[in-house]
C-alpha positions as CSV (number, residue, x, y, z in Angstrom):
1,M,-54.3,-57.6,41.6
2,A,-50.5,-57.2,41.6
3,T,-49.2,-54.8,44.2
4,S,-47.0,-53.1,41.6
5,N,-50.0,-51.8,39.7
6,D,-50.5,-48.0,39.6
7,L,-53.9,-47.3,41.1
8,T,-53.7,-43.4,40.7
9,T,-53.7,-43.0,37.0
10,L,-56.8,-42.5,34.8
11,D,-54.9,-42.8,31.6
12,F,-56.3,-45.4,29.2
13,A,-52.9,-46.8,28.1
14,S,-51.7,-47.1,31.7
15,I,-54.8,-48.9,32.8
16,K,-54.5,-51.4,29.9
17,E,-50.9,-52.0,30.7
18,N,-51.7,-52.6,34.3
19,L,-54.3,-55.2,33.3
20,K,-51.7,-56.9,31.1
21,L,-49.1,-57.0,33.9
22,Y,-51.7,-58.6,36.2
23,L,-52.6,-61.3,33.6
24,K,-48.9,-62.0,32.9
25,S,-48.4,-62.5,36.6
26,Q,-50.7,-65.6,36.3
27,D,-49.2,-68.9,35.2
28,L,-52.0,-69.4,32.7
29,F,-51.1,-66.2,30.7
30,R,-47.4,-66.0,31.4
31,D,-46.3,-66.3,27.7
32,Y,-49.6,-65.2,26.1
33,D,-49.5,-62.8,23.2
34,F,-52.2,-60.2,24.1
35,E,-51.8,-58.0,21.1
36,A,-52.4,-60.8,18.6
37,S,-55.5,-62.3,20.3
38,N,-59.2,-61.5,20.8
39,I,-58.5,-60.8,24.5
40,N,-56.9,-57.5,23.4
41,V,-60.4,-56.2,22.5
42,L,-61.7,-57.2,26.0
43,L,-58.8,-55.4,27.6
44,D,-59.6,-52.3,25.5
45,V,-63.2,-52.4,26.8
46,L,-62.1,-52.9,30.4
47,A,-59.5,-50.1,30.2
48,Y,-61.9,-47.7,28.5
49,N,-64.7,-48.4,31.1
50,T,-62.2,-48.0,34.0
51,S,-60.8,-44.8,32.6
52,L,-64.3,-43.4,31.9
53,N,-65.6,-44.2,35.4
54,G,-62.5,-42.9,37.0
55,F,-62.7,-39.6,35.2
56,Y,-66.4,-39.3,35.9
57,L,-66.0,-40.0,39.7
58,N,-63.1,-37.5,39.8
59,M,-65.2,-34.8,38.2
60,V,-68.1,-35.6,40.6
61,A,-65.7,-35.3,43.6
62,N,-64.4,-32.0,42.3
63,E,-67.9,-30.6,42.0
64,M,-68.7,-31.4,45.6
65,F,-66.4,-28.6,46.9
66,L,-66.6,-24.9,46.2
67,D,-62.8,-24.6,45.7
68,S,-62.5,-27.3,43.1
69,A,-65.9,-27.0,41.3
70,L,-65.9,-25.9,37.7
71,L,-69.6,-25.9,36.7
72,R,-71.5,-22.7,37.4
73,D,-74.5,-24.6,38.7
74,S,-72.3,-26.4,41.2
75,I,-70.6,-23.2,42.3
76,V,-74.0,-21.5,42.7
77,S,-75.3,-24.4,44.7
78,H,-72.4,-24.3,47.1
79,A,-72.8,-20.5,47.4
80,K,-76.5,-21.0,48.2
81,E,-75.4,-23.0,51.3
82,L,-73.5,-20.0,52.4
83,N,-76.5,-17.7,51.9
84,Y,-74.8,-15.9,49.1
85,I,-76.7,-14.7,46.0
86,P,-74.5,-14.2,43.0
87,R,-74.9,-10.8,41.4
88,S,-77.1,-10.6,38.4
89,F,-77.0,-8.3,35.4
90,R,-77.1,-4.6,36.5
91,S,-78.7,-1.8,34.6
92,A,-76.7,1.2,33.6
93,Q,-77.9,4.4,35.2
94,A,-77.9,8.0,34.0
95,R,-78.8,11.1,35.9
96,V,-80.7,13.8,33.9
97,N,-82.8,16.9,34.3
98,I,-86.1,16.8,32.2
99,A,-87.8,19.9,31.0
100,L,-91.5,19.6,29.9
101,R,-94.1,21.8,28.4
102,D,-97.7,21.4,29.7
103,N,-100.4,23.8,28.6
104,S,-102.9,22.6,31.3
105,E,-103.5,24.3,34.6
106,N,-101.7,21.7,36.6
107,A,-99.3,22.8,39.4
108,T,-97.0,19.8,38.8
109,V,-96.6,17.2,36.1
110,L,-96.3,13.5,36.9
111,I,-93.7,11.4,35.1
112,P,-95.1,7.9,35.8
113,R,-92.9,4.9,36.7
114,G,-91.8,3.0,33.7
115,T,-91.8,6.0,31.3
116,S,-89.3,5.1,28.6
117,F,-86.5,7.1,27.0
118,T,-84.1,6.1,24.2
119,G,-80.3,6.3,24.8
120,T,-78.1,6.3,21.7
121,A,-74.6,4.9,21.4
122,G,-73.4,5.1,17.9
123,S,-75.8,3.2,15.7
124,R,-77.3,1.3,18.7
125,N,-80.3,2.4,20.7
126,F,-81.1,1.3,24.3
127,T,-84.3,1.8,26.3
128,F,-84.1,3.6,29.6
129,T,-86.9,3.8,32.1
130,T,-87.8,5.5,35.3
131,N,-88.2,3.2,38.3
132,Q,-90.7,5.4,40.3
133,N,-93.2,8.2,39.9
134,I,-91.4,11.6,39.6
135,Q,-92.9,15.1,40.0
136,A,-91.9,17.9,37.6
137,F,-92.4,21.4,39.2
138,S,-93.3,24.6,37.5
139,T,-90.5,27.0,36.6
140,D,-90.5,30.8,36.1
141,T,-91.2,30.2,32.4
142,Q,-94.9,29.8,31.6
143,N,-96.0,26.2,31.0
144,V,-92.5,24.9,31.5
145,F,-91.9,22.2,34.2
146,L,-88.6,20.8,35.4
147,A,-87.8,17.4,37.0
148,T,-84.3,17.5,38.5
149,D,-81.8,14.8,39.2
150,V,-83.9,12.0,37.6
151,V,-82.3,8.6,37.5
152,L,-82.9,6.6,34.3
153,Y,-82.3,2.9,34.3
154,E,-81.5,0.9,31.2
155,G,-83.8,-1.9,30.3
156,D,-87.4,-2.9,29.7
157,Y,-89.9,-4.0,32.4
158,V,-91.2,-7.5,31.9
159,Q,-93.4,-9.8,33.9
160,D,-93.6,-13.4,34.9
161,S,-96.9,-14.8,36.3
162,Y,-97.7,-18.0,38.2
163,V,-100.8,-19.5,39.8
164,A,-100.1,-20.6,43.4
165,D,-100.9,-24.2,44.1
166,T,-100.6,-25.4,47.7
167,Q,-101.1,-29.1,46.8
168,N,-98.3,-29.1,44.1
169,P,-95.8,-26.4,45.1
170,V,-94.8,-24.1,42.2
171,R,-91.3,-23.0,41.4
172,Y,-91.4,-19.2,40.9
173,L,-88.6,-19.0,38.4
174,I,-87.5,-15.7,36.8
175,T,-87.5,-16.6,33.1
176,N,-85.3,-13.8,31.7
177,K,-81.6,-14.4,32.3
178,T,-80.8,-10.7,31.9
179,V,-82.8,-9.7,35.0
180,D,-81.5,-7.0,37.2
181,T,-82.5,-8.5,40.6
182,T,-82.4,-5.1,42.3
183,S,-85.6,-4.1,40.4
184,L,-87.8,-7.0,41.5
185,R,-91.4,-6.3,42.5
186,V,-93.7,-9.1,43.6
187,T,-97.5,-8.7,43.7
188,V,-100.0,-11.3,44.8
189,I,-103.6,-11.1,43.6
190,E,-106.0,-13.1,45.8
191,D,-109.7,-13.7,46.1
192,N,-110.4,-13.3,42.3
193,G,-108.9,-9.8,42.4
194,A,-110.5,-8.5,45.5
195,T,-107.2,-8.5,47.4
196,V,-103.9,-7.1,46.0
197,L,-100.8,-7.5,48.2
198,N,-97.3,-6.2,47.6
199,Y,-94.5,-8.4,48.9
200,D,-91.1,-7.0,50.0
201,I,-87.8,-8.8,49.5
202,R,-85.9,-9.9,52.6
203,D,-82.5,-11.5,53.0
204,S,-82.9,-12.7,56.6
205,L,-85.5,-14.1,58.9
206,F,-85.1,-11.5,61.7
207,G,-88.4,-9.9,62.7
208,L,-90.6,-12.0,60.5
209,G,-93.9,-13.6,61.5
210,A,-96.7,-15.7,60.0
211,T,-98.3,-12.7,58.4
212,S,-95.2,-11.0,57.0
213,Q,-95.7,-10.2,53.3
214,V,-92.1,-11.0,52.2
215,F,-90.3,-13.1,49.6
216,F,-86.7,-14.4,49.3
217,L,-84.5,-14.5,46.3
218,Q,-82.0,-17.3,45.5
219,A,-80.0,-18.4,42.5
220,A,-81.3,-21.3,40.5
221,E,-79.9,-23.6,37.8
222,N,-79.0,-22.4,34.2
223,D,-78.0,-18.9,35.2
224,S,-81.5,-18.1,36.5
225,Y,-83.1,-16.9,39.7
226,E,-86.2,-17.9,41.7
227,I,-88.2,-16.4,44.5
228,L,-89.5,-18.2,47.6
229,F,-92.3,-17.4,49.9
230,G,-92.7,-18.2,53.6
231,D,-94.3,-21.3,55.0
232,G,-96.9,-19.7,57.1
233,V,-94.8,-19.8,60.3
234,I,-92.1,-17.4,59.0
235,G,-93.6,-15.4,56.1
236,R,-97.1,-15.4,54.6
237,P,-97.5,-17.7,51.6
238,P,-99.9,-16.9,48.8
239,K,-103.3,-18.4,49.0
240,N,-104.2,-21.3,46.8
241,N,-105.1,-20.3,43.2
242,S,-103.9,-16.8,43.7
243,I,-101.9,-15.0,40.9
244,V,-98.3,-14.2,41.6
245,L,-96.8,-11.5,39.4
246,I,-93.1,-11.0,39.3
247,E,-92.0,-7.7,37.6
248,Y,-88.4,-6.8,36.9
249,R,-86.1,-5.0,34.5
250,A,-84.4,-7.0,31.8
251,C,-81.2,-5.1,30.7
252,N,-78.1,-5.2,28.5
253,G,-75.4,-5.1,31.2
254,E,-72.4,-3.0,30.4
255,L,-73.2,-2.3,26.7
256,P,-75.1,1.0,27.4
257,N,-72.3,2.4,29.7
258,G,-71.1,5.8,28.5
259,I,-74.4,6.9,26.8
260,R,-75.0,10.6,27.2
261,T,-77.7,11.3,24.5
262,F,-81.3,10.7,25.4
263,T,-84.7,11.3,23.8
264,A,-88.2,10.8,25.1
265,D,-90.1,8.0,23.4
266,D,-93.6,9.5,23.9
267,D,-95.4,12.4,25.5
268,I,-95.9,12.2,29.2
269,T,-99.6,12.4,29.9
270,T,-100.5,16.0,28.7
271,A,-96.9,17.2,28.7
272,T,-94.2,17.2,26.0
273,V,-90.5,16.7,26.8
274,T,-88.6,19.7,25.4
275,D,-85.2,19.1,26.7
276,I,-83.1,16.4,28.5
277,R,-79.9,17.7,30.2
278,V,-77.5,14.9,31.1
279,L,-75.9,15.4,34.6
280,S,-73.9,12.1,34.5
281,R,-73.7,9.7,31.6
282,A,-74.8,6.1,31.8
283,S,-72.6,3.9,34.0
284,G,-72.7,1.0,36.4
285,G,-74.1,-1.5,33.9
286,S,-72.5,-5.0,34.3
287,I,-72.9,-8.6,33.4
288,P,-73.5,-11.4,36.0
289,E,-70.9,-12.2,38.6
290,S,-68.2,-14.5,37.2
291,V,-67.6,-18.0,38.7
292,E,-64.2,-16.8,40.0
293,S,-65.8,-13.9,41.8
294,I,-68.5,-16.1,43.3
295,K,-65.9,-18.6,44.6
296,F,-63.9,-15.6,46.2
297,N,-66.8,-13.6,47.6
298,A,-69.2,-16.4,48.9
299,P,-67.0,-17.5,51.8
300,R,-66.2,-14.0,52.8
301,A,-69.8,-12.8,52.6
302,F,-70.7,-15.7,54.9
303,T,-68.2,-14.5,57.5
304,T,-69.8,-11.0,57.5
305,Q,-73.3,-12.4,58.1
306,E,-74.6,-9.2,56.4
307,R,-73.0,-7.2,59.1
308,V,-69.9,-4.9,58.9
309,V,-67.4,-5.0,61.8
310,T,-63.9,-5.2,60.3
311,A,-62.5,-3.2,57.4
312,Q,-62.6,-6.3,55.2
313,D,-66.4,-6.6,55.9
314,Y,-67.0,-3.2,54.3
315,A,-65.0,-4.2,51.2
316,T,-66.6,-7.6,50.9
317,L,-70.2,-6.5,51.1
318,L,-69.9,-3.4,48.9
319,K,-67.9,-5.1,46.2
320,A,-70.3,-8.1,46.2
321,N,-73.4,-5.9,45.7
322,F,-72.1,-3.1,43.5
323,S,-70.4,-4.1,40.3
324,E,-69.1,-0.6,39.5
325,I,-66.7,-0.7,42.4
326,N,-63.0,-1.4,41.5
327,D,-61.5,-1.4,45.0
328,I,-62.3,-0.3,48.6
329,A,-60.2,0.8,51.6
330,A,-61.9,1.2,55.0
331,Y,-60.3,2.3,58.2
332,G,-61.2,4.0,61.5
333,G,-61.8,7.7,61.7
334,E,-59.2,8.0,64.3
335,E,-56.6,7.3,61.6
336,F,-57.8,10.1,59.5
337,D,-56.2,13.5,59.4
338,P,-57.7,15.3,61.2
339,P,-59.2,12.4,63.4
340,Q,-62.9,11.8,63.1
341,F,-63.9,9.7,66.0
342,G,-67.1,7.6,65.8
343,K,-66.7,7.3,62.0
344,V,-65.4,4.7,59.6
345,I,-63.8,6.2,56.5
346,I,-64.4,4.3,53.3
347,A,-62.5,5.2,50.2
348,V,-64.2,3.9,47.1
349,D,-62.5,3.6,43.7
350,L,-65.0,3.3,40.8
351,K,-64.3,1.7,37.5
352,N,-63.7,4.1,34.6
353,T,-63.7,7.3,36.7
354,D,-61.6,9.0,39.3
355,S,-64.4,10.6,41.1
356,L,-67.2,9.6,43.5
357,P,-70.5,11.3,42.6
358,D,-72.9,12.2,45.4
359,T,-75.5,9.8,44.1
360,Y,-73.1,6.9,44.6
361,R,-72.2,8.1,48.1
362,A,-75.8,8.2,49.1
363,K,-76.5,4.8,47.5
364,Y,-73.6,3.2,49.4
365,R,-74.4,4.9,52.6
366,D,-78.1,3.7,52.5
367,F,-76.9,0.2,51.9
368,I,-74.1,0.0,54.6
369,K,-75.7,2.1,57.4
370,P,-78.3,-0.5,58.5
371,R,-75.5,-3.2,58.6
372,S,-73.0,-1.2,60.6
373,P,-72.9,-0.7,64.4
374,L,-75.3,1.9,65.7
375,S,-72.6,4.2,67.0
376,I,-70.5,4.1,63.8
377,D,-71.2,6.6,61.0
378,P,-69.9,5.6,57.6
379,V,-68.2,8.3,55.5
380,F,-67.4,7.8,51.9
381,I,-64.5,9.6,50.3
382,V,-62.6,9.8,47.0
383,P,-59.3,7.9,47.1
384,N,-56.0,9.9,46.7
385,Y,-54.9,9.0,43.2
386,M,-51.2,9.0,42.5
387,Y,-50.4,8.6,38.8
388,L,-47.2,7.2,37.5
389,T,-45.5,8.7,34.5
390,V,-43.5,6.1,32.6
391,S,-40.7,6.9,30.2
392,S,-39.0,3.9,28.5
393,N,-36.3,3.7,26.0
394,V,-36.6,0.3,24.4
395,K,-34.0,-1.4,22.2
396,Y,-34.8,-4.4,20.0
397,D,-32.9,-6.5,17.5
398,I,-34.2,-6.1,14.0
399,T,-32.7,-9.4,12.9
400,Q,-35.0,-11.3,15.3
401,T,-38.3,-9.9,14.1
402,A,-40.0,-8.4,11.1
403,L,-42.0,-5.9,13.3
404,G,-41.5,-2.2,12.7
405,V,-41.0,0.6,15.2
406,D,-44.7,1.4,15.5
407,D,-45.6,-2.3,16.0
408,M,-43.0,-2.7,18.7
409,K,-44.1,0.5,20.4
410,S,-47.7,-0.8,20.5
411,L,-46.6,-4.1,22.1
412,V,-44.6,-2.2,24.8
413,V,-47.4,0.2,25.6
414,S,-49.8,-2.8,25.8
415,A,-47.4,-4.6,28.2
416,I,-47.3,-1.5,30.4
417,Q,-51.1,-1.2,30.4
418,S,-51.5,-4.9,31.3
419,F,-49.0,-4.5,34.2
420,N,-51.0,-1.5,35.4
421,F,-54.3,-3.5,35.3
422,N,-52.9,-6.7,36.9
423,N,-50.5,-5.3,39.5
424,L,-51.6,-1.7,40.3
425,N,-54.9,0.2,40.0
426,G,-55.9,-0.6,43.6
427,F,-55.2,0.1,47.3
428,N,-52.1,-1.2,49.0
429,K,-50.3,-1.9,45.8
430,T,-46.6,-1.6,45.0
431,L,-44.9,-1.1,41.7
432,R,-42.0,-3.6,41.8
433,Y,-39.5,-2.1,39.5
434,S,-37.7,-5.3,38.6
435,K,-41.0,-7.0,37.7
436,F,-42.1,-3.9,35.7
437,I,-39.0,-3.8,33.5
438,A,-39.2,-7.5,33.1
439,A,-42.8,-7.1,31.8
440,I,-41.5,-4.6,29.2
441,D,-38.7,-6.9,28.1
442,G,-41.2,-9.7,27.8
443,A,-43.5,-7.7,25.5
444,Q,-41.6,-9.2,22.5
445,D,-38.8,-11.8,22.1
446,A,-36.7,-9.4,20.1
447,I,-36.4,-6.8,22.8
448,I,-32.9,-6.9,24.3
449,S,-33.1,-4.1,26.9
450,N,-35.0,-1.1,28.2
451,D,-34.1,2.0,30.2
452,T,-37.2,2.9,32.1
453,T,-37.8,5.8,34.6
454,V,-41.0,6.2,36.7
455,E,-42.1,9.4,38.3
456,A,-45.1,10.1,40.5
457,T,-47.8,12.7,39.8
458,Q,-50.7,14.1,41.8
459,F,-53.4,16.7,40.8
460,I,-54.6,19.3,43.3
461,S,-57.8,21.2,42.9
462,L,-57.1,24.9,43.1
463,N,-59.2,27.6,44.8
464,V,-59.3,30.3,42.2
465,A,-61.1,32.8,44.4
466,E,-58.5,33.5,47.1
467,R,-55.0,32.7,48.2
468,T,-54.9,29.2,49.7
469,N,-52.4,26.8,51.4
470,Y,-52.0,23.3,49.9
471,T,-50.4,20.1,51.3
472,I,-49.5,17.3,48.9
473,D,-48.3,14.1,50.5
474,F,-46.6,11.6,48.2
475,G,-45.8,9.3,51.1
476,M,-42.3,8.3,50.0
477,P,-38.8,9.8,50.0
478,L,-37.7,11.9,47.1
479,V,-34.4,12.3,45.3
480,N,-32.3,14.7,47.3
481,D,-28.9,14.7,45.5
482,I,-29.4,17.2,42.7
483,G,-27.4,20.0,44.4
484,Q,-28.3,23.6,45.0
485,K,-29.9,25.9,42.4
486,Q,-29.4,29.4,43.6
487,G,-30.8,32.2,41.5
488,D,-31.3,31.8,37.8
489,H,-30.1,28.6,36.3
490,S,-30.0,26.5,33.1
491,S,-33.3,25.0,32.0
492,N,-31.4,21.7,31.6
493,Q,-30.7,21.6,35.4
494,R,-32.6,18.8,37.0
495,A,-35.6,19.4,39.4
496,V,-37.1,16.9,41.8
497,V,-40.4,18.7,42.0
498,R,-42.1,20.4,39.1
499,T,-45.6,21.5,38.0
500,D,-47.3,22.3,34.8
501,T,-47.6,26.0,33.9
502,F,-50.0,28.7,35.2
503,L,-50.3,32.4,34.7
504,Y,-48.4,34.5,37.3
505,Q,-47.5,38.2,37.1
506,G,-48.6,38.1,33.4
507,E,-46.2,35.3,32.6
508,Q,-46.5,31.6,32.1
509,C,-44.8,30.1,35.1
510,S,-44.3,26.8,37.0
511,I,-43.1,25.6,40.4
512,E,-39.9,23.6,41.0
513,D,-37.6,22.9,44.0
514,N,-34.2,24.5,44.4
515,G,-32.5,21.5,45.9
516,L,-32.5,23.1,49.4
517,G,-36.1,22.1,50.3
518,D,-37.7,25.3,49.0
519,L,-40.4,25.5,46.3
520,I,-39.9,28.4,43.9
521,I,-42.0,30.0,41.2
522,I,-40.0,30.1,38.0
523,K,-40.3,31.7,34.6
524,S,-38.9,29.6,31.8
525,T,-37.3,30.4,28.5
526,T,-35.6,28.0,26.1
527,S,-32.4,28.0,28.0
528,T,-33.0,29.6,31.4
529,H,-35.2,29.3,34.5
530,T,-35.6,32.6,36.2
531,Q,-36.6,32.4,39.9
532,L,-39.4,34.8,40.9
533,T,-40.4,34.1,44.5
534,S,-40.5,31.4,47.1
535,I,-43.9,29.7,47.4
536,G,-43.4,26.8,49.8
537,S,-41.3,23.8,50.9
538,V,-40.6,20.2,50.2
539,N,-39.5,17.5,52.7
540,Y,-37.3,15.1,50.7
541,E,-37.5,12.4,53.4
542,T,-41.3,12.2,53.7
543,G,-42.4,13.4,50.3
544,V,-44.7,16.1,51.8
545,L,-45.0,19.4,49.7
546,R,-46.5,22.6,51.1
547,I,-47.5,25.4,48.8
548,N,-48.4,28.6,50.7
549,N,-50.7,31.5,49.7
550,F,-51.0,30.4,46.2
551,L,-53.4,32.1,43.7
552,P,-52.6,31.9,40.0
553,Q,-54.0,34.7,37.8
554,D,-55.8,32.4,35.4
555,Q,-58.8,30.3,36.3
556,K,-56.8,27.1,36.4
557,P,-59.0,24.3,38.0
558,Q,-56.1,22.0,39.0
559,L,-52.4,21.9,39.2
560,K,-50.3,18.9,38.1
561,V,-47.4,18.2,40.5
562,T,-44.7,15.7,39.5
563,V,-41.9,14.4,41.7
564,T,-38.9,12.0,41.3
565,P,-39.0,9.1,43.9
566,R,-35.8,8.1,45.6
567,E,-36.6,4.4,45.5
568,K,-37.3,2.3,42.4
569,D,-40.1,0.5,44.1
570,I,-43.1,2.7,44.7
571,T,-45.8,1.9,47.2
572,A,-49.3,3.4,47.6
573,K,-50.0,4.1,51.3
574,N,-53.1,4.9,53.3
575,R,-56.0,5.6,50.9
576,S,-53.8,6.1,47.8
577,I,-54.2,4.3,44.5
578,L,-51.4,3.8,42.0
579,R,-52.4,4.2,38.4
580,V,-50.7,4.6,35.0
581,L,-52.7,6.7,32.6
582,D,-52.4,6.0,28.9
583,A,-51.4,9.6,28.3
584,D,-48.5,9.2,30.8
585,I,-46.8,6.4,28.9
586,N,-43.9,7.6,26.8
587,V,-42.1,4.9,24.8
588,R,-39.1,5.5,22.5
589,I,-38.1,2.5,20.3
590,E,-34.5,2.1,19.1
591,Q,-33.6,-0.4,16.5
592,V,-30.2,-2.3,16.8
593,R,-28.6,-5.1,14.9
594,I,-26.7,-7.8,16.8
């Protein structure tokens, strides 16, 4: 072959041209007209075959590595080598109190495992079930029983059954692709029903012997899973001809999230359900882990070896096993204020909520405690949320688009929401002002400019029973060039710190700074701010606010505190999360003609 041939291309036309160049380099075909002869067909066949084989081999080579693989089955296979099990569907969970009426003489009422309830979302109904037996206890009201803090799981229980065959090994596949693998239960029935054994799931070989009744879970092809038994040396295999029953919950992923209306499907033994009080609406339902997530998590999970040592280990294990987690920040207790030695502080940000219910704390602690060092106690906390208020005045050229003001406003708001989702909404994030205003300009080609300001807001929970001191740390320098505001002043005069209103001395009041580092309670009219009393201080260099002996007269649960940052770029520090709420996006559209 001629040395000038391109050996790297897979393009049909280039391969055919290379073949022609080679033939023309031979004396026999030097002046041959390839296009007007039958040999042109042969060249097409050769070029097509070469191109097809080259493409196929390139794809095969790509699928051999986790980084370059595209097919889910290939990615799952590589993850299996790293002992990583991709997350399956997850059932949505709701917490409820169930009241029952039972006219019998029973001291308690049993709600059996698998009792079904119907959750309603619009016109759609979803089945929720209990995953264990629950006792309802008698109340002060005659014949009324109450089961408290009951967890309902979305989905129906289904079963796969197999007959063990030691001569021709059986693949114990889970046939339903919507399985929630956390609900697996495996039962082995031997000796024609004389022996019934319950097998427990394990994810490692530590402590297992020949008689250990355990099974292992791994991902299989076509988005399915399968279970494996031991070989008689590590783990006890089922006897020949025994029946293997695999029970699990098949669910609908994230569709039931948000449901807060439940009804009982049937009476429970002798009792009738009279009321279901929802403590927390359905949440946590999710679809299987995406291929991008598997490619990211599998190598990192392998480095942890199911043990947590570094801060990243906590984030990797928890995010890989709990789909409702948006982000995690973990750090040593000695960095906390006040220090908590011998503890690791884990701030967990959940999707679709700015809280961390006690049930989730307990669930994460039960999962992470056996994997952490013996002397380290994990403590789960709520992140410190810092919300950004965005005010943007956008100008666009009406000669460049037929869109109206409302359409343009929707596009700008959508651009801000997308920027929040892709660049903020997590720990250790920074709002880069130049990129932010560029994203607004890029919302539509007709936009010619935008004048955007960003302010920071935090909410503090108030003690409405007694006077309390509060410290609010924004972790950034604040504007300090507004000048002094002594005594009463115009309502148009700028304030760096301001709050929403509360009742004080019978008047609707708020708090603002006076430019000198003092926080003052003020009473507002249309044109004037009247200063009433000093209530605290603000450090403009550190962004720390201190409110002292504060007790509003109304039963206000929280106070909204807003500040003006000195720098355009805003960074979330420590356990803070930056987030832009839809309600805090204020967009004004101005039409111009150029």
